[in-house]
C-alpha positions, 0 to 999 in steps of 0.5 A: 500500500502506498504511503500517504503523500506528505503535506505540500503547502506554502511552508514547504517552499524554500528560498536559498541564498546564492551561497546556500544553493552552492553548498546544497548542490555542490556538483552543479558548481564544481563537479565531483567532491572526491577525497583528494586522490584524483586529479579532478577532485573538488579541492583541485577545482577550488584551486583552479577557479581562483587561479583562473581569475589570476590567469584572466588578468594575465590574458588582459596584459596585467600581471605576469606572475602568480604566487601560490602557497599551499600549507596543509589545507590552507591555500593562498593565491596572489596575482599582480593584475589590476585588483578587484575594484575596492568598492566591489570586493565583497560583491565579487566573491559572494553575490552570484551574477556579479562580476566583470566577466560579462564585460568584453572590454574588461575580460575578452577571453575569460577562463573562469566560471563567468562570475561563479567560480570564486563564489563557489570557493567562498561558499565551500571554504571554512575560511575565505579571505580576499584582499584587493590592492589598487593604487596604494589602497586596499579593501579586505573581507573575511568569510566563513562558509560564505558568511561575511565576518569582517571587512577592512580598508586603508592605505598600503602605498608599497603594495603592488596592485593585484588580488590575494585570495586565501581559503581553506576547504570546508572539512565538513564537505571535504573531509580528510582531503589533502592537496597532493603535490603531483596533482597540483603540479600537473595543473599548474604546469598545464596552466603555464603551458597554455599561457606562454610567458606567465610565471607561476610559483607554488611553494618555491617551484616555478612553472614557466613555458615558452613553447605553449602547446608543444610543451603540452604534447611533449609532456604527454608523449615524451620521446615518442614523437617521430619529429619535433611538433609543428606549431602555429600560434596567434592571439586567438588560435594555437595548435601543435601536432606530431606523429607517434607509433601509437595505434590511436590518435591523441588530442587535447583541446582548450578554450580560453585556457579551459581543458575541454576533456570532451572536445567539442566544435573546436576539436572536431574542426581541428581533426577535419582541418588537419585531414584536409591540410594533409590531403592538400599538401600530399595531393592525395585522398587519405581517409581520416583514420589513416591520417589521424591514427598515430597523430598527437595534437593539441588545439587552443582557441580564445573566443569571446562568448563560449557556449559550454555544455555543463557548468564545468565546461567539458565540451564546447558547443559553438557550432557557428565557428566550425566552418571558418575554423576548419578552413583556417586550420587546413591552410595552417597545416598545409603551410606548416608542412611546406615549411617543414619538409622533413617532418612532412616527409615522415608524416606522409610515410607514416600515413602510407605505412598505416594504409598498408597495414590496414589493408593487410589487417583487413585480410587477417580479419577476414581469415579470423572471421572465417575461422571462427565461423568454421568452429562455431557460430557462437563465441564458445567462451562467452556466457552473455546476458539477456539485456543484449537480446533487446536490440534497443539496448545493445549496450545497456549501461547497467550491463557488465562482463567478467573476464575470468581465468579458468573454468572453476572461477567461471563456474562460480560466477556463472552460477551466481550472476544476474543473468539479465545484466552480467556476462562471463568470458572465460580465459583459457590460460594466460593470454598473449602478451601483446606489448610488442605485437602488431594488431595482426597478431591479435586477430591471429590469436584465437583467444584474443580474437574471441575476446574482441568478438565478445566485447564487439571491439573488433573494429572500434571501441565505440561498439563496446557491448557492455557498460563495464568490463571487469577483470576477475582474476585470482589474487595470486601471482598467476592471477596478477600476471593475467591481469597485467596481460589484459591491461597491456592488451587494452592499453596498447590497442584499445586505450579509449575503452580505458580512458572512458572509464569502462575497465574495472578490477573485481575485488574479492576477499582474501580471507574468511574469518568465522565462528559459530555466530558470525562470518566476516570476509576480509579483503586485507590482512589488517581486516583479517587481524581485526576480525580475528581479535573480535571473533573469539574462537574463530577459524580463518580460511585463505582463498587462493583463487576465485574457484575456491569460493563457493557459489553461495558465497560468491553471490555476495561479491558480485551483487549490489555490494560488489567491490570494484576498482576503476582502472584510471588513466587520465590525461595530464595525470599519469605518466605516459603509458607506452614507455611503462608497457615497454619496460614492464611487459616488453622483451627487456628482461635484463633491465627488469631484473636489474630494477628488481635487484635495485629496489629489493627490500630484504626484511631481516627477522631479529 
């Protein structure tokens, strides 16, 4: 029986202040909260919003230096721009829809949140102080969680113009979060690269770039570039590109200094303009995949009225700029290739090589498909889920597939899975190490080809049939080796699947501690020790493999409380993947052996 509706009258209508709304709907303003371990967690967005305002001053030609101090949870940012007008200091940091970002004469290419960013930082900080210096005078205001606590003003003839922001993220919203130096460094390095000539100093470390997007590319691809990146730069458009030996394209896009992780109009224009420019230069008709497969490129534009999709500006939607931008980029690319004949020669040879490999690969694919049809019309190692029987839900976001090792583990999962949304693919032994293999080798390997068929990624990761791809291997040496082989397979040839957050690791308990009254499953030795202390007269079982966990027990581990660890590789966050795969999974066994010897820790029992 339905519960009676609660009383809905005038007393239920609420009017929130701007800052109260920010605290209640945090995700609308800064995206995710997180715990400080990830690059895009909330505390880094707070830092970014304050720094963006200082960058806006630099863009307008005022102030070439930003000083940042981070001590524990306390952050101070000082720029040397024009300073907030003294009579509007309080309004600019506490009243939504108040600021100069709407005035194109004052801020032509704003990077900030159009007058929202600093207010969000104020509302989400337990302590927030703003101090503006202009013409030897200052105005200061102090807030707590967005509430004004004090104001002051006066003379300061020796202080240069500019703005100082001091804030401490509210521990009630960001509990136990610390600023990790590597994430801060990545952000500030990127800011410097997007604003050549701007010096950012954080806790004594300087960030300064003279080469702009070239430095962005070199930070990402390391020594993988086949020639020095070609670059074009103007006040409103900058682009750079080179070729690598990767099997996928790598592009970065920015608008007014904002990283647009989901691309948008400017990125699609860059990709199309690059293709047209190459074809104009080579007097050829290459298709887009042939030209872009190994390209690493970056584009940054500045426009006065950007239209972003979503508050956090992940995608640009200004369609009206596309045709002109494509034409301009086409001409730029063609001119760059004519001016750099050695690089152009390498680019064209790389495209021809890619075209030849693709033709060869089509033959290999055809043979692989004929071979699989001769064996079975179905994929023998796949237990599919029913959601895929509905053609309208070819890839339901709720669907997932477990990649397991061996029949015993697959048996336990198959017996206890949700047949509607959970599929199972059974590996037969250890998969092929593809760290130094070609694409053709994958199609010639029956095990990997069947896995590609099961996932429907033979031609493109866009056809992926499952919302989640979950590696379910044993928590022993062999299981970890298989996991690493699968990671190598996905990262080397299907990186977009990983970058889009589709790849996961299933965490299963290592121990079962139980007595006559209670059973606890423990995922770490610390959990086991705690359980052993609290459960008197208990017995402990060590699960050596997934096959040792009975189907009755396994049901809890792949149900609603399933523990999954995401495989994250975020741009500007992690080191370049290719060198890591080559070192740890390549044929350089002596180098790895020496690395182990150099880092071996020997514990001596007294």
